[in-house]
RODO-2510 file (C-alpha; in nm, 4 decimals, decimal comma):
residues 57
     n   res          X          Y          Z
     1     m     0,5599     1,2128    -0,9598
     2     e     0,3844     0,8767    -1,1144
     3     p     0,1073     0,7171    -0,9493
     4     k     0,2075     0,3615    -0,7774
     5     d     0,1039     0,1035    -0,6330
     6     y     0,1774    -0,0947    -0,2800
     7     i     0,0997    -0,3409    -0,0678
     8     v     0,2112    -0,3687     0,3224
     9     i     0,4305    -0,6413     0,4244
    10     k     0,5544    -0,5350     0,7211
    11     i     0,4215    -0,3287     1,0585
    12     a     0,6650    -0,2445     1,3317
    13     g     0,5537     0,0315     1,5965
    14     e     0,4107     0,3991     1,3676
    15     y     0,6023     0,2329     1,0762
    16     a     0,4482     0,0416     0,7832
    17     t     0,6696    -0,0632     0,5194
    18     l     0,5510    -0,0872     0,1496
    19     q     0,6445    -0,3081    -0,1766
    20     e     0,6217    -0,1689    -0,4892
    21     i     0,3680    -0,3938    -0,7215
    22     g     0,5493    -0,4692    -1,0217
    23     t     0,9320    -0,4054    -0,9168
    24     e     0,9351    -0,5163    -0,5374
    25     e     1,1231    -0,1564    -0,4304
    26     e     1,0821    -0,1568    -0,0231
    27     l     0,9785     0,1959     0,1445
    28     f     0,9518     0,2415     0,4873
    29     i     0,6743     0,5585     0,5656
    30     a     0,5263     0,6025     0,9172
    31     l     0,1772     0,4951     0,9749
    32     a     0,0462     0,8656     1,0183
    33     l     0,0538     0,9300     0,6727
    34     l    -0,1082     0,6447     0,5245
    35     p    -0,5241     0,5987     0,5235
    36     e    -0,7349     0,4682     0,8751
    37     g    -0,7727     0,1161     0,8412
    38     t    -0,4233     0,0445     0,6745
    39     d    -0,2899    -0,3279     0,7701
    40     l    -0,0987    -0,6026     0,6554
    41     g    -0,1647    -0,7150     0,3404
    42     t    -0,3240    -0,3624     0,2465
    43     r    -0,2915    -0,2493    -0,1246
    44     l    -0,2226     0,1262    -0,1638
    45     h    -0,2564     0,3367    -0,4233
    46     y    -0,0191     0,6992    -0,4270
    47     e    -0,0713     0,9937    -0,6660
    48     m    -0,1012     1,3242    -0,6134
    49     f     0,1422     1,2971    -0,2992
    50     s    -0,1397     1,1085    -0,1350
    51     y    -0,2113     0,7467    -0,0543
    52     e    -0,5513     0,6056    -0,0456
    53     i    -0,6612     0,2206     0,0049
    54     a    -0,6709     0,0492    -0,3643
    55     e    -1,0385     0,0048    -0,4783
    56     n    -0,9543    -0,3640    -0,5611
    57     a    -0,7771    -0,4856    -0,2891
***
């Protein structure tokens, strides 16, 4: 799977909605799969089946 960049646009309970930067496609994912410190507006980088907070956030 190719690397992708997302921004967190919504958090509801134990889940977050991510929006892919560039395509605006949305992804619904459990917060437990995201790095500690993820909050609304956090920019995430996805690569190799792992999310990390983007350096340029």
